[in-house]
LOKERO-93867 format. One record per residue (C-alpha): residue number from 1; x, y, z; residue in one letter. Coordinates in Angstrom, 3 decimals, decimal comma, padded with zeros to 6 digits. Example, Ala and Ser with C-alpha at 12.3 -4.5 7.8 and 13.67 -1.06 7.14 Angstrom:
% residues 2
<miro: 1 | xx: 012,300 | yy: -004,500 | zz: 007,800 | torza: a>
<miro: 2 | xx: 013,670 | yy: -001,060 | zz: 007,140 | torza: s>
END
This chain:
% residues 176
<miro: 1 | xx: 011,943 | yy: -033,365 | zz: 006,272 | torza: d>
<miro: 2 | xx: 010,872 | yy: -030,885 | zz: 003,587 | torza: i>
<miro: 3 | xx: 009,239 | yy: -034,023 | zz: 001,518 | torza: r>
<miro: 4 | xx: 006,909 | yy: -034,684 | zz: 004,520 | torza: q>
<miro: 5 | xx: 006,093 | yy: -030,980 | zz: 004,662 | torza: f>
<miro: 6 | xx: 005,111 | yy: -030,717 | zz: 001,085 | torza: q>
<miro: 7 | xx: 003,208 | yy: -033,654 | zz: 001,428 | torza: s>
<miro: 8 | xx: 001,183 | yy: -032,069 | zz: 004,006 | torza: i>
<miro: 9 | xx: 000,637 | yy: -029,203 | zz: 002,761 | torza: i>
<miro: 10 | xx: -000,120 | yy: -030,842 | zz: -000,768 | torza: n>
<miro: 11 | xx: -002,827 | yy: -033,379 | zz: 000,533 | torza: n>
<miro: 12 | xx: -004,490 | yy: -031,061 | zz: 002,665 | torza: n>
<miro: 13 | xx: -006,793 | yy: -028,045 | zz: 001,905 | torza: k>
<miro: 14 | xx: -005,052 | yy: -025,033 | zz: 003,402 | torza: y>
<miro: 15 | xx: -006,391 | yy: -021,664 | zz: 002,319 | torza: n>
<miro: 16 | xx: -004,039 | yy: -019,560 | zz: 004,590 | torza: s>
<miro: 17 | xx: -000,549 | yy: -020,272 | zz: 005,954 | torza: i>
<miro: 18 | xx: 001,772 | yy: -018,278 | zz: 008,149 | torza: i>
<miro: 19 | xx: 005,486 | yy: -018,709 | zz: 007,908 | torza: y>
<miro: 20 | xx: 008,437 | yy: -017,541 | zz: 009,722 | torza: g>
<miro: 21 | xx: 007,487 | yy: -016,991 | zz: 013,207 | torza: c>
<miro: 22 | xx: 010,624 | yy: -019,289 | zz: 015,091 | torza: g>
<miro: 23 | xx: 012,053 | yy: -020,681 | zz: 011,940 | torza: v>
<miro: 24 | xx: 015,696 | yy: -021,037 | zz: 011,562 | torza: d>
<miro: 25 | xx: 017,456 | yy: -019,963 | zz: 008,914 | torza: i>
<miro: 26 | xx: 018,731 | yy: -022,968 | zz: 007,100 | torza: n>
<miro: 27 | xx: 018,518 | yy: -025,137 | zz: 003,543 | torza: f>
<miro: 28 | xx: 015,250 | yy: -026,469 | zz: 004,797 | torza: t>
<miro: 29 | xx: 013,635 | yy: -023,191 | zz: 005,478 | torza: s>
<miro: 30 | xx: 014,524 | yy: -021,624 | zz: 002,448 | torza: i>
<miro: 31 | xx: 013,171 | yy: -024,647 | zz: 000,418 | torza: e>
<miro: 32 | xx: 010,190 | yy: -024,351 | zz: 002,476 | torza: i>
<miro: 33 | xx: 009,875 | yy: -020,802 | zz: 001,739 | torza: l>
<miro: 34 | xx: 010,517 | yy: -021,471 | zz: -001,895 | torza: k>
<miro: 35 | xx: 007,676 | yy: -024,140 | zz: -002,012 | torza: f>
<miro: 36 | xx: 005,224 | yy: -022,047 | zz: -000,112 | torza: l>
<miro: 37 | xx: 005,757 | yy: -018,845 | zz: -002,620 | torza: l>
<miro: 38 | xx: 004,383 | yy: -021,382 | zz: -005,530 | torza: k>
<miro: 39 | xx: 001,611 | yy: -022,665 | zz: -003,664 | torza: q>
<miro: 40 | xx: -002,225 | yy: -021,451 | zz: -004,508 | torza: p>
<miro: 41 | xx: -003,106 | yy: -020,336 | zz: -000,506 | torza: c>
<miro: 42 | xx: -002,643 | yy: -016,810 | zz: 001,324 | torza: n>
<miro: 43 | xx: 000,385 | yy: -016,170 | zz: 003,051 | torza: l>
<miro: 44 | xx: 001,495 | yy: -014,222 | zz: 005,873 | torza: v>
<miro: 45 | xx: 005,431 | yy: -013,891 | zz: 005,791 | torza: l>
<miro: 46 | xx: 007,372 | yy: -012,805 | zz: 009,437 | torza: d>
<miro: 47 | xx: 009,950 | yy: -012,790 | zz: 011,242 | torza: a>
<miro: 48 | xx: 013,170 | yy: -014,488 | zz: 010,183 | torza: s>
<miro: 49 | xx: 011,842 | yy: -014,772 | zz: 006,606 | torza: i>
<miro: 50 | xx: 013,265 | yy: -011,432 | zz: 006,171 | torza: f>
<miro: 51 | xx: 016,695 | yy: -013,000 | zz: 006,693 | torza: t>
<miro: 52 | xx: 016,274 | yy: -015,542 | zz: 004,371 | torza: i>
<miro: 53 | xx: 014,885 | yy: -013,331 | zz: 001,396 | torza: i>
<miro: 54 | xx: 018,248 | yy: -011,254 | zz: 002,011 | torza: q>
<miro: 55 | xx: 020,334 | yy: -013,918 | zz: 001,055 | torza: e>
<miro: 56 | xx: 018,398 | yy: -014,923 | zz: -002,146 | torza: n>
<miro: 57 | xx: 016,657 | yy: -011,496 | zz: -002,924 | torza: r>
<miro: 58 | xx: 016,265 | yy: -011,566 | zz: -006,595 | torza: n>
<miro: 59 | xx: 014,812 | yy: -015,142 | zz: -006,670 | torza: d>
<miro: 60 | xx: 012,043 | yy: -014,494 | zz: -003,804 | torza: f>
<miro: 61 | xx: 011,073 | yy: -011,325 | zz: -005,148 | torza: i>
<miro: 62 | xx: 010,291 | yy: -012,779 | zz: -008,781 | torza: s>
<miro: 63 | xx: 008,513 | yy: -015,899 | zz: -006,751 | torza: l>
<miro: 64 | xx: 006,519 | yy: -013,189 | zz: -004,812 | torza: l>
<miro: 65 | xx: 005,611 | yy: -011,017 | zz: -007,956 | torza: q>
<miro: 66 | xx: 004,046 | yy: -013,839 | zz: -009,787 | torza: f>
<miro: 67 | xx: 001,864 | yy: -014,987 | zz: -006,689 | torza: r>
<miro: 68 | xx: -001,991 | yy: -014,924 | zz: -007,315 | torza: s>
<miro: 69 | xx: -003,376 | yy: -015,304 | zz: -003,853 | torza: n>
<miro: 70 | xx: -002,942 | yy: -012,783 | zz: -001,113 | torza: e>
<miro: 71 | xx: 000,377 | yy: -012,295 | zz: 000,572 | torza: t>
<miro: 72 | xx: 001,292 | yy: -010,054 | zz: 003,419 | torza: i>
<miro: 73 | xx: 004,431 | yy: -009,347 | zz: 004,569 | torza: m>
<miro: 74 | xx: 005,004 | yy: -007,844 | zz: 008,325 | torza: t>
<miro: 75 | xx: 008,604 | yy: -006,710 | zz: 008,620 | torza: p>
<miro: 76 | xx: 009,597 | yy: -003,787 | zz: 011,525 | torza: h>
<miro: 77 | xx: 012,476 | yy: -001,272 | zz: 010,253 | torza: a>
<miro: 78 | xx: 015,460 | yy: -003,567 | zz: 010,853 | torza: g>
<miro: 79 | xx: 013,992 | yy: -006,503 | zz: 008,718 | torza: e>
<miro: 80 | xx: 012,645 | yy: -004,165 | zz: 006,210 | torza: f>
<miro: 81 | xx: 015,838 | yy: -002,744 | zz: 005,553 | torza: k>
<miro: 82 | xx: 017,078 | yy: -006,129 | zz: 004,780 | torza: r>
<miro: 83 | xx: 015,318 | yy: -006,258 | zz: 001,480 | torza: i>
<miro: 84 | xx: 014,097 | yy: -003,116 | zz: 000,590 | torza: f>
<miro: 85 | xx: 015,386 | yy: 000,543 | zz: -000,096 | torza: t>
<miro: 86 | xx: 015,040 | yy: 002,733 | zz: 002,727 | torza: t>
<miro: 87 | xx: 014,481 | yy: 006,615 | zz: 002,618 | torza: t>
<miro: 88 | xx: 013,218 | yy: 009,338 | zz: 005,326 | torza: n>
<miro: 89 | xx: 009,426 | yy: 008,733 | zz: 003,701 | torza: n>
<miro: 90 | xx: 008,457 | yy: 005,432 | zz: 005,667 | torza: k>
<miro: 91 | xx: 005,210 | yy: 005,812 | zz: 003,350 | torza: i>
<miro: 92 | xx: 006,722 | yy: 005,923 | zz: 000,046 | torza: n>
<miro: 93 | xx: 008,914 | yy: 003,086 | zz: 000,958 | torza: d>
<miro: 94 | xx: 006,286 | yy: 000,814 | zz: 001,937 | torza: c>
<miro: 95 | xx: 004,187 | yy: 001,369 | zz: -000,998 | torza: l>
<miro: 96 | xx: 007,634 | yy: 000,772 | zz: -003,465 | torza: v>
<miro: 97 | xx: 007,909 | yy: -002,479 | zz: -001,263 | torza: a>
<miro: 98 | xx: 004,361 | yy: -003,388 | zz: -001,871 | torza: a>
<miro: 99 | xx: 004,478 | yy: -002,851 | zz: -005,738 | torza: k>
<miro: 100 | xx: 007,959 | yy: -004,435 | zz: -006,022 | torza: e>
<miro: 101 | xx: 006,537 | yy: -007,837 | zz: -004,217 | torza: t>
<miro: 102 | xx: 003,199 | yy: -007,716 | zz: -005,184 | torza: n>
<miro: 103 | xx: 002,188 | yy: -008,162 | zz: -001,662 | torza: s>
<miro: 104 | xx: 000,825 | yy: -005,848 | zz: 000,978 | torza: v>
<miro: 105 | xx: 003,186 | yy: -004,898 | zz: 003,413 | torza: i>
<miro: 106 | xx: 002,294 | yy: -004,204 | zz: 007,097 | torza: v>
<miro: 107 | xx: 005,891 | yy: -001,741 | zz: 007,996 | torza: y>
<miro: 108 | xx: 005,263 | yy: -002,265 | zz: 012,012 | torza: k>
<miro: 109 | xx: 006,460 | yy: 000,193 | zz: 014,149 | torza: g>
<miro: 110 | xx: 004,951 | yy: 003,113 | zz: 016,613 | torza: n>
<miro: 111 | xx: 003,044 | yy: 004,410 | zz: 013,336 | torza: d>
<miro: 112 | xx: 002,546 | yy: 001,075 | zz: 011,264 | torza: t>
<miro: 113 | xx: 001,828 | yy: 001,652 | zz: 007,588 | torza: v>
<miro: 114 | xx: 000,053 | yy: -000,980 | zz: 005,687 | torza: i>
<miro: 115 | xx: 000,863 | yy: -000,787 | zz: 001,721 | torza: g>
<miro: 116 | xx: -000,996 | yy: -002,365 | zz: -001,310 | torza: t>
<miro: 117 | xx: 000,531 | yy: -003,369 | zz: -004,667 | torza: p>
<miro: 118 | xx: -002,108 | yy: -000,817 | zz: -006,010 | torza: e>
<miro: 119 | xx: -001,091 | yy: 002,490 | zz: -003,948 | torza: g>
<miro: 120 | xx: -003,124 | yy: 002,538 | zz: -001,006 | torza: k>
<miro: 121 | xx: -001,630 | yy: 003,325 | zz: 002,323 | torza: a>
<miro: 122 | xx: -003,394 | yy: 003,323 | zz: 006,037 | torza: i>
<miro: 123 | xx: -001,529 | yy: 004,221 | zz: 008,650 | torza: i>
<miro: 124 | xx: -002,497 | yy: 002,796 | zz: 012,338 | torza: n>
<miro: 125 | xx: -001,008 | yy: 005,135 | zz: 014,545 | torza: s>
<miro: 126 | xx: -002,716 | yy: 003,317 | zz: 017,905 | torza: y>
<miro: 127 | xx: 000,408 | yy: 002,414 | zz: 019,456 | torza: s>
<miro: 128 | xx: 002,104 | yy: 001,594 | zz: 022,878 | torza: t>
<miro: 129 | xx: 005,699 | yy: 000,583 | zz: 023,626 | torza: p>
<miro: 130 | xx: 004,230 | yy: -002,895 | zz: 024,951 | torza: y>
<miro: 131 | xx: 003,874 | yy: -003,842 | zz: 021,298 | torza: l>
<miro: 132 | xx: 007,679 | yy: -003,722 | zz: 020,918 | torza: a>
<miro: 133 | xx: 008,320 | yy: -006,684 | zz: 022,531 | torza: t>
<miro: 134 | xx: 009,645 | yy: -010,173 | zz: 021,531 | torza: a>
<miro: 135 | xx: 006,768 | yy: -012,404 | zz: 020,275 | torza: g>
<miro: 136 | xx: 004,167 | yy: -009,474 | zz: 019,798 | torza: s>
<miro: 137 | xx: 004,601 | yy: -009,895 | zz: 016,022 | torza: g>
<miro: 138 | xx: 003,781 | yy: -013,187 | zz: 015,989 | torza: d>
<miro: 139 | xx: 000,249 | yy: -012,684 | zz: 017,691 | torza: v>
<miro: 140 | xx: -000,183 | yy: -009,881 | zz: 014,850 | torza: l>
<miro: 141 | xx: 001,163 | yy: -012,310 | zz: 012,077 | torza: a>
<miro: 142 | xx: -001,666 | yy: -014,887 | zz: 013,923 | torza: g>
<miro: 143 | xx: -004,558 | yy: -012,227 | zz: 014,009 | torza: l>
<miro: 144 | xx: -003,301 | yy: -011,653 | zz: 010,186 | torza: m>
<miro: 145 | xx: -003,585 | yy: -015,655 | zz: 009,209 | torza: g>
<miro: 146 | xx: -006,933 | yy: -016,281 | zz: 011,185 | torza: g>
<miro: 147 | xx: -008,675 | yy: -013,775 | zz: 009,018 | torza: f>
<miro: 148 | xx: -006,941 | yy: -014,722 | zz: 005,822 | torza: l>
<miro: 149 | xx: -008,441 | yy: -017,820 | zz: 006,335 | torza: s>
<miro: 150 | xx: -012,227 | yy: -016,658 | zz: 007,105 | torza: q>
<miro: 151 | xx: -011,604 | yy: -015,222 | zz: 003,239 | torza: n>
<miro: 152 | xx: -010,924 | yy: -011,695 | zz: 003,975 | torza: l>
<miro: 153 | xx: -008,672 | yy: -010,247 | zz: 001,558 | torza: n>
<miro: 154 | xx: -005,137 | yy: -008,894 | zz: 002,738 | torza: a>
<miro: 155 | xx: -006,030 | yy: -005,432 | zz: 003,151 | torza: i>
<miro: 156 | xx: -008,713 | yy: -005,846 | zz: 005,259 | torza: k>
<miro: 157 | xx: -006,994 | yy: -008,496 | zz: 006,901 | torza: s>
<miro: 158 | xx: -004,099 | yy: -006,428 | zz: 007,839 | torza: a>
<miro: 159 | xx: -006,467 | yy: -003,292 | zz: 008,828 | torza: q>
<miro: 160 | xx: -008,242 | yy: -005,441 | zz: 011,378 | torza: l>
<miro: 161 | xx: -005,396 | yy: -007,299 | zz: 012,605 | torza: s>
<miro: 162 | xx: -002,950 | yy: -004,240 | zz: 012,985 | torza: c>
<miro: 163 | xx: -006,077 | yy: -002,378 | zz: 015,110 | torza: f>
<miro: 164 | xx: -006,940 | yy: -005,294 | zz: 017,194 | torza: i>
<miro: 165 | xx: -003,598 | yy: -005,750 | zz: 018,007 | torza: h>
<miro: 166 | xx: -002,650 | yy: -002,636 | zz: 019,187 | torza: s>
<miro: 167 | xx: -005,945 | yy: -001,982 | zz: 021,032 | torza: q>
<miro: 168 | xx: -004,667 | yy: -005,299 | zz: 023,096 | torza: c>
<miro: 169 | xx: -001,513 | yy: -003,422 | zz: 023,603 | torza: g>
<miro: 170 | xx: -003,085 | yy: -000,505 | zz: 024,717 | torza: i>
<miro: 171 | xx: -005,784 | yy: -002,090 | zz: 027,166 | torza: n>
<miro: 172 | xx: -004,041 | yy: -005,247 | zz: 028,196 | torza: l>
<miro: 173 | xx: -000,349 | yy: -003,750 | zz: 028,593 | torza: g>
<miro: 174 | xx: 002,689 | yy: -005,817 | zz: 029,184 | torza: k>
<miro: 175 | xx: 002,454 | yy: -009,075 | zz: 027,468 | torza: g>
<miro: 176 | xx: -000,699 | yy: -008,179 | zz: 025,926 | torza: l>
END
């Protein structure tokens, strides 16, 4: 029930929340995302969120633009294309999306691009095919949420998380 969820969030002190991993695409999930985007906490938005945003793009982009807390969005190429324009320039696409959403965008892939609303781009080229596994992105989102909860800013959280995640994939192999 959404009221119960809202009560839990409103009656506890959360500084960071990850949302989207394993979330069904339905009315409740849409309402929870709207609610979270209005909360004074840091957010990591992943997975099903991009399909939810696609359905009501303008409303969600507006909510994202006016957030004052840190927001990280973590799309892979298929998710990115659902809500953002793509060209042959992944770095520029990421930076445009970051500015449009007032969020740090972690555009995942074998050359993950991290873009900021201010126009800074960082590329993590350390990769392995083992990271292209269902659930691997959930681990990455968890790392980011953990760093945000320790008061690292979104760009540092994204950088550290991408590096640690890629090193786990490289050094631990299949299944991380």
